[in-house]
C-alpha positions as CSV (number, residue, x, y, z in Angstrom):
1,M,100.9,214.8,-147.0
2,K,101.7,214.7,-143.2
3,L,98.6,217.1,-142.6
4,T,96.3,215.3,-144.8
5,N,97.2,212.0,-142.7
6,S,96.6,214.0,-139.5
7,I,93.5,215.3,-140.6
8,L,92.4,211.7,-141.4
9,Y,93.6,210.3,-138.1
10,V,91.6,213.0,-136.2
11,V,88.5,212.1,-138.5
12,V,88.8,208.1,-137.6
13,A,89.1,209.1,-133.8
14,L,86.1,211.1,-133.9
15,M,84.2,208.7,-135.8
16,L,85.3,205.7,-133.2
17,F,84.6,208.0,-130.2
18,S,81.1,209.0,-131.8
19,G,80.5,205.2,-131.8
20,C,81.8,204.3,-128.5
21,K,79.6,207.3,-126.8
22,K,76.6,205.9,-128.6
23,D,77.0,202.5,-127.2
24,Y,77.9,204.0,-123.9
25,D,74.7,205.8,-123.7
26,K,72.6,202.8,-124.5
27,S,71.6,201.1,-121.3
28,V,72.7,197.5,-120.8
29,F,69.1,196.7,-119.6
30,E,66.3,196.7,-122.3
31,Q,64.3,199.1,-120.1
32,L,65.0,202.3,-118.3
33,P,64.9,202.3,-114.6
34,Q,61.5,203.8,-114.6
35,E,60.2,201.6,-116.9
36,R,61.4,198.5,-114.9
37,S,60.1,200.0,-111.8
38,A,56.6,200.4,-113.4
39,E,56.5,197.0,-114.7
40,M,57.5,195.8,-111.4
41,L,54.7,197.4,-110.0
42,K,52.4,196.2,-112.4
43,D,53.5,192.5,-111.9
44,Y,53.0,192.8,-108.0
45,K,49.2,194.2,-108.6
46,T,48.6,191.5,-110.7
47,I,49.8,188.9,-108.1
48,L,47.6,190.8,-105.3
49,T,44.5,191.0,-107.6
50,S,44.7,187.6,-108.9
51,A,43.3,185.9,-105.6
52,P,39.7,186.1,-106.0
53,Y,38.7,184.6,-102.6
54,G,41.5,186.7,-101.1
55,W,44.7,186.5,-98.9
56,Q,44.8,185.2,-95.6
57,A,47.4,187.4,-93.7
58,Y,49.4,186.5,-90.6
59,V,50.2,189.6,-88.4
60,Y,52.9,190.0,-85.6
61,P,53.3,193.5,-84.2
62,G,56.4,194.3,-82.2
63,S,54.6,194.5,-78.9
64,G,51.3,193.7,-77.1
65,N,52.2,190.0,-76.9
66,L,49.6,189.7,-79.8
67,A,49.1,188.0,-83.3
68,S,46.4,188.2,-85.6
69,T,44.9,186.6,-88.8
70,F,43.5,189.0,-91.5
71,L,41.8,188.4,-94.7
72,F,42.5,190.7,-97.6
73,K,40.8,191.1,-100.7
74,F,42.5,193.4,-103.4
75,D,40.8,194.7,-106.6
76,S,42.2,196.4,-109.3
77,T,40.8,199.9,-108.6
78,N,43.0,200.1,-105.6
79,R,40.4,199.1,-103.2
80,V,40.9,196.3,-100.4
81,I,38.4,194.6,-98.2
82,T,39.7,193.5,-94.8
83,N,38.5,191.3,-91.8
84,C,40.6,190.2,-88.8
85,D,40.3,188.5,-85.5
86,L,41.0,191.2,-83.3
87,A,37.4,191.1,-81.8
88,G,34.5,189.4,-82.7
89,S,33.3,192.7,-84.6
90,T,36.1,192.7,-86.8
91,I,35.7,189.1,-87.9
92,T,31.9,189.7,-88.9
93,T,32.2,193.2,-90.2
94,P,34.5,193.9,-93.4
95,V,35.9,197.2,-93.9
96,E,36.8,198.9,-97.3
97,S,39.9,201.1,-97.9
98,S,42.4,202.1,-100.3
99,Y,45.7,200.5,-101.0
100,S,48.6,201.6,-103.5
101,L,51.9,200.1,-104.9
102,R,54.5,202.4,-104.8
103,A,58.6,202.4,-105.7
104,L,60.2,203.7,-102.6
105,Q,63.8,202.2,-101.5
106,M,62.4,198.8,-102.3
107,T,58.5,198.0,-104.0
108,T,56.1,199.0,-101.3
109,L,52.5,198.0,-100.5
110,V,50.8,200.9,-98.8
111,F,47.4,200.9,-97.1
112,D,46.3,204.3,-97.7
113,T,43.2,204.6,-95.4
114,Y,42.3,204.0,-91.9
115,S,41.5,200.1,-91.7
116,Y,41.6,197.3,-89.2
117,L,45.6,197.1,-89.9
118,H,45.8,200.7,-88.8
119,L,44.2,200.0,-85.3
120,L,47.4,198.1,-84.4
121,A,49.7,201.1,-85.2
122,D,47.0,203.6,-83.4
123,P,49.1,206.0,-81.2
124,D,46.2,206.3,-78.9
125,P,46.3,203.8,-76.1
126,N,42.6,203.9,-75.6
127,V,42.5,202.4,-79.3
128,I,43.8,199.0,-78.6
129,G,46.1,199.5,-75.6
130,G,49.2,200.0,-77.4
131,T,52.0,202.6,-76.3
132,S,50.9,206.1,-76.8
133,G,52.5,207.6,-79.6
134,Q,53.6,204.0,-80.9
135,G,50.7,202.0,-80.7
136,L,51.6,198.2,-81.0
137,Y,54.7,199.0,-82.8
138,S,53.1,198.1,-86.2
139,D,53.2,199.0,-89.6
140,Y,50.8,199.9,-92.8
141,E,53.5,200.2,-95.4
142,F,55.2,197.0,-96.2
143,Y,58.0,196.1,-98.3
144,F,58.0,193.3,-100.9
145,M,60.5,190.9,-99.6
146,K,59.7,187.4,-101.4
147,V,57.3,185.9,-103.4
148,S,57.2,182.0,-103.9
149,D,57.6,180.4,-107.0
150,N,54.0,179.6,-107.7
151,K,52.8,183.1,-106.4
152,D,50.7,181.9,-103.7
153,T,52.9,183.2,-100.7
154,I,54.5,186.6,-100.2
155,W,56.7,187.7,-97.5
156,M,56.7,191.2,-96.5
157,E,58.4,193.7,-93.9
158,G,57.1,196.8,-92.2
159,A,58.9,200.0,-93.7
160,Q,59.0,201.8,-90.3
161,K,58.9,199.0,-87.6
162,G,60.0,195.9,-89.5
163,M,56.8,194.0,-88.7
164,P,56.5,190.8,-90.7
165,L,53.6,190.2,-92.5
166,T,53.1,187.0,-94.7
167,L,50.3,186.7,-97.2
168,V,49.1,183.3,-98.2
169,K,46.4,183.0,-101.2
170,V,43.5,181.5,-100.6
171,T,42.7,178.9,-103.2
172,D,39.9,176.2,-104.0
173,D,41.5,174.2,-101.4
174,N,41.0,176.1,-98.6
175,R,38.4,178.5,-99.7
176,G,35.6,176.8,-98.0
177,D,37.5,177.0,-94.5
178,V,38.3,180.8,-95.0
179,E,34.9,181.7,-96.1
180,Q,33.3,179.6,-93.0
181,G,35.6,181.8,-91.0
182,F,35.1,185.3,-92.1
183,D,32.5,185.1,-94.9
184,Q,29.7,182.8,-94.0
185,D,26.9,184.2,-92.1
186,G,29.0,187.3,-91.7
187,G,31.7,185.3,-89.9
188,K,29.6,184.1,-87.0
189,K,31.3,180.5,-87.1
190,M,35.0,182.0,-86.7
191,A,33.6,184.5,-84.0
192,D,32.1,181.8,-82.1
193,M,35.1,179.6,-82.2
194,Q,37.2,182.4,-81.1
195,T,34.9,182.7,-77.9
196,R,35.1,178.9,-76.9
197,I,38.9,179.1,-77.3
198,Q,39.4,182.2,-75.2
199,S,37.0,180.3,-72.7
200,Y,39.0,177.0,-73.1
201,L,42.6,178.1,-72.7
202,P,42.7,179.6,-69.4
203,Q,41.1,176.5,-67.7
204,A,44.4,174.9,-66.6
205,M,47.9,175.3,-66.5
206,F,48.6,172.6,-69.0
207,F,46.9,170.8,-71.7
208,N,48.4,167.6,-72.6
209,M,48.2,165.8,-76.1
210,K,49.2,162.3,-77.0
211,M,51.5,162.4,-79.6
212,Q,52.6,159.8,-82.2
213,D,55.1,157.8,-80.1
214,G,52.2,157.7,-77.5
215,K,54.1,160.3,-75.1
216,Q,52.8,163.5,-74.2
217,M,53.4,167.2,-75.4
218,S,52.0,169.7,-73.1
219,L,50.9,173.1,-74.0
220,S,50.3,175.9,-71.7
221,Y,48.6,179.5,-72.6
222,A,50.6,182.3,-71.3
223,G,48.1,185.1,-71.9
224,G,47.3,187.3,-75.0
225,S,48.5,185.5,-77.9
226,A,51.2,183.6,-76.4
227,M,51.6,179.7,-76.1
228,Y,54.3,177.4,-74.8
229,F,55.0,173.8,-76.1
230,R,56.8,171.4,-73.9
231,Y,58.0,167.5,-73.8
232,Q,60.7,165.8,-72.2
233,N,63.8,164.8,-74.3
234,D,64.3,160.9,-74.3
235,T,68.0,161.0,-74.3
236,T,69.0,163.7,-72.1
237,G,65.9,163.7,-69.9
238,K,65.7,167.7,-70.1
239,L,62.6,169.7,-71.0
240,V,62.3,171.1,-74.4
241,N,60.5,174.1,-74.4
242,Q,59.2,176.1,-77.6
243,G,57.1,179.6,-77.2
244,T,55.2,181.2,-80.0
245,L,52.3,183.5,-80.9
246,F,49.2,182.3,-82.2
247,S,46.2,183.7,-84.2
248,Y,42.7,182.5,-85.2
249,T,41.6,180.5,-88.5
250,A,38.5,179.0,-89.5
251,K,39.6,175.6,-88.1
252,G,41.4,176.7,-84.8
253,I,44.8,178.6,-84.3
254,H,47.9,179.2,-86.3
255,F,51.5,179.6,-85.0
256,R,54.1,182.0,-86.2
257,D,56.6,179.8,-85.5
258,T,56.9,176.1,-86.7
259,I,56.5,173.6,-83.5
260,W,58.5,170.5,-83.5
261,Y,57.5,167.7,-81.4
262,K,61.1,165.4,-82.1
263,K,61.1,165.1,-85.7
264,Y,57.5,166.1,-86.4
265,P,56.5,169.7,-87.2
266,F,53.1,171.6,-87.1
267,T,51.7,174.9,-87.8
268,D,48.1,174.6,-86.6
269,L,45.7,173.6,-83.9
270,I,42.4,172.0,-84.8
271,W,39.4,172.7,-82.8
272,N,37.5,169.6,-82.3
273,Q,34.2,170.9,-83.3
274,G,32.4,167.4,-82.5
275,T,32.9,168.2,-78.9
276,N,33.5,171.9,-78.8
277,N,36.1,171.1,-76.3
278,G,39.8,170.6,-77.0
279,F,42.4,170.7,-79.8
280,Y,44.0,168.2,-82.1
281,I,46.9,168.1,-84.4
282,D,45.9,167.1,-87.9
283,G,46.9,163.4,-88.4
284,I,47.0,162.8,-84.7
285,Y,43.5,162.1,-83.5
286,N,44.0,162.5,-79.6
287,N,42.4,165.4,-78.0
288,S,44.0,167.9,-75.6
289,Q,43.0,166.8,-72.2
290,I,43.2,169.1,-69.3
291,S,43.4,166.3,-66.3
292,N,46.3,164.0,-67.2
293,T,49.5,164.7,-65.8
294,P,52.4,165.8,-67.9
295,D,55.4,163.5,-68.9
296,F,58.0,165.5,-67.4
297,P,58.4,166.4,-63.4
298,L,57.3,169.8,-62.1
299,S,60.7,170.5,-60.9
300,A,61.5,170.7,-65.0
301,L,59.6,174.0,-65.4
302,F,61.5,176.1,-63.1
303,G,63.7,178.3,-65.7
304,N,61.6,176.9,-68.6
305,G,58.8,179.7,-68.5
306,F,57.9,179.1,-64.6
307,T,59.9,180.9,-61.5
308,G,58.5,179.2,-58.9
309,L,55.5,178.3,-56.5
310,F,53.1,180.8,-55.0
311,Q,51.0,180.5,-51.5
312,P,48.3,182.9,-51.1
313,S,47.0,183.8,-47.9
314,G,44.1,181.5,-48.5
315,Y,44.4,178.2,-49.8
316,P,43.8,177.5,-53.3
317,D,42.1,174.1,-52.4
318,Q,41.2,173.1,-48.9
319,S,40.3,169.7,-49.4
320,A,41.9,166.9,-47.2
321,T,44.0,165.1,-49.9
322,A,45.5,168.9,-51.1
323,I,46.4,170.4,-47.4
324,S,47.0,168.6,-44.4
325,T,45.2,169.5,-41.1
326,S,49.1,169.9,-39.5
327,Y,49.7,172.5,-42.2
328,K,46.5,174.3,-41.7
329,N,47.4,174.8,-38.0
330,L,50.8,175.7,-38.8
331,I,49.8,178.4,-40.7
332,K,47.3,179.4,-38.3
333,T,50.3,179.5,-35.7
334,I,52.1,181.9,-38.3
335,N,49.0,184.3,-38.5
336,D,48.4,184.2,-34.9
337,S,51.9,185.5,-34.3
338,V,52.4,188.4,-36.9
339,N,48.5,189.4,-36.0
340,G,49.8,189.8,-32.3
341,R,52.5,192.4,-33.6
342,G,49.7,194.0,-35.7
343,Y,50.9,192.5,-39.1
344,T,48.8,190.5,-41.8
345,F,50.1,187.6,-43.6
346,R,49.8,188.3,-47.3
347,E,51.5,185.6,-49.2
348,M,54.7,183.4,-49.6
349,D,56.5,182.7,-53.0
350,Y,59.0,179.7,-53.1
351,L,61.4,181.0,-56.0
352,F,63.9,178.3,-57.5
353,S,67.1,179.2,-59.5
354,P,68.1,175.8,-61.2
355,S,71.6,177.0,-62.2
356,K,72.5,178.0,-58.5
357,K,70.7,175.0,-57.4
358,E,69.1,177.6,-54.7
359,M,65.6,177.9,-53.4
360,T,64.3,181.1,-51.8
361,I,61.2,181.5,-49.4
362,Y,59.9,184.7,-50.0
363,V,57.4,186.4,-47.2
364,S,55.3,189.3,-47.4
365,L,53.3,190.7,-44.6
366,G,51.1,194.0,-44.4
367,K,50.8,196.7,-41.7
368,G,49.0,200.1,-41.9
369,G,49.1,199.9,-45.6
370,Q,52.4,199.1,-45.9
371,A,54.2,195.9,-47.2
372,F,57.2,194.0,-45.0
373,Y,59.3,191.2,-46.6
374,G,61.5,188.6,-45.4
375,T,63.5,186.0,-47.2
376,Y,65.1,182.6,-46.4
377,T,67.3,180.9,-49.0
378,Y,68.5,177.3,-49.1
379,N,70.5,175.3,-51.3
380,F,68.9,172.2,-52.7
381,A,69.8,168.8,-54.3
382,L,67.2,167.3,-56.5
383,A,67.1,163.3,-56.7
384,N,66.9,161.6,-60.0
385,D,63.2,161.1,-59.9
386,G,62.9,165.0,-60.5
387,K,60.7,165.2,-57.5
388,T,62.6,164.7,-54.3
389,Y,64.3,167.8,-52.9
390,T,66.8,168.1,-49.9
391,F,67.3,171.5,-48.8
392,T,69.9,173.0,-46.5
393,Y,69.9,176.5,-45.1
394,L,72.1,179.1,-46.8
395,K,71.4,182.8,-45.5
396,Q,68.2,184.8,-44.7
397,D,67.9,188.7,-45.4
398,P,67.4,191.4,-42.4
399,G,63.7,190.9,-42.9
400,G,63.6,187.3,-42.8
401,E,65.6,187.7,-39.4
402,N,62.9,189.9,-37.8
403,L,60.3,187.3,-39.1
404,R,61.8,184.0,-37.5
405,Y,59.8,184.3,-34.5
406,A,56.8,183.5,-36.3
407,M,58.1,181.4,-39.4
408,N,60.1,179.0,-37.5
409,P,57.5,176.4,-37.4
410,L,57.2,176.2,-41.3
411,L,61.2,176.6,-42.0
412,K,61.9,173.5,-39.9
413,Y,61.1,171.3,-42.7
414,F,63.7,173.2,-44.6
415,E,66.5,173.7,-42.3
416,S,68.0,170.2,-42.1
417,G,69.9,168.7,-44.9
418,S,68.6,165.4,-44.0
419,K,65.0,165.9,-44.3
420,Q,63.1,165.5,-47.6
421,L,60.4,167.0,-49.4
422,T,58.7,165.8,-52.7
423,L,57.1,168.3,-55.2
424,D,54.8,166.9,-57.6
425,Y,51.7,167.6,-59.4
426,Y,48.2,167.7,-57.9
427,Q,45.1,167.8,-60.0
428,S,42.5,169.7,-58.3
429,P,38.6,169.3,-59.1
430,S,38.0,172.9,-58.8
431,Y,41.4,174.7,-59.3
432,G,43.1,172.6,-62.2
433,M,46.8,171.6,-62.0
434,L,48.3,172.6,-59.0
435,G,51.9,171.9,-57.3
436,Q,52.2,169.9,-53.8
437,F,54.8,169.8,-51.5
438,K,55.0,166.6,-49.0
439,S,57.4,165.8,-46.3
440,L,58.8,162.1,-46.5
441,D,59.6,162.4,-43.0
442,D,56.3,163.4,-41.9
443,P,53.5,162.0,-43.9
444,N,50.9,164.4,-42.1
445,F,52.5,167.5,-43.7
446,F,51.7,168.4,-47.2
447,F,50.3,171.3,-48.9
448,V,49.2,172.9,-52.5
449,V,51.0,175.7,-54.3
450,I,50.3,177.6,-57.5
451,P,53.0,177.3,-60.0
452,F,53.9,180.6,-61.7
């Protein structure tokens, strides 16, 4: 009887174990991992190919101060047609290449064969000016990071360099703009717009836009695809400084980062095609202007994208309101002094350190193909108007001491703690926005300089 019971217990236990093992082997998911992966790849391909007008993509390589707008059109046979704004020819001439979706560390979009996107990653610096062996630190394999609920925006990240890539679906609402940019007439309209904007931006140090509250926001071009926006805070009086990269669109330019003017955000500037000269923000109808002075003082720029003021050997503007006769005579005296010892005057820089409340005059001379330098550093006090400086001598370096014989006629305007100089904008008809020093003690002493 005991043996029979023991056998019964063993049989029951084996049956229970067998049942548990069967449940254990069954996946808690309805599909196996490889099935789920295949389904995910299928879903992403459906999303990519569900845009008959394509996807506008905003690309931001890791170097090169560059941003670019691409247009991708994916089809179900793993082919993709690409345009981009890297050059006029890449706007007007689409290229076809292949793509694939792969289950790597994450679901990945791979641009398999060479296209405009690969230009940014090309290791040959002669192709687009990138670093040898690295290109512009760009990618052509991208992880899917997020898809919007309505599947009209895809956020991606480069698998190697981490380059962000954002795809925005072209819809019936914006199809016309995109087609005018990249497709219509072979992209001629967008190529022409790019040329106009590239000609417009370098014209001036500032472009000023009247905002909703009647005050100004200033934008300035920093070269490449970089732009800065600045306005003065109403409460603190301090300068609000925002920088971003931009790429071209059919309407104008698009920013990598949202720009804020107080509580108002915007991500695009629209080119005024009525005048073909100037930008406006959608809903704000004042065009950008290059002639009106910013609302903030020039001094507020130091430490906010600008370092100081540059005085070349020649004058950027020789008109009577830009440079006084006494200043011209003073510079001639300095030139004659250094020329008498075999030197050539090259340039002067006025470098400001707001945190230290110091200003350094940096003098450069040349002789026999060699460069010689001298510096003079001053403490400064800045009046509440943001324009009036009082300077007090602090120190000089050995090069500055050696140049004292020539520089004293200029330095006397900075040596005394009681003398004051104003620094303000000067609008030059020929050279755009400059800076101008004026002596309050000697109204016949003033000169223009170039902010940098």
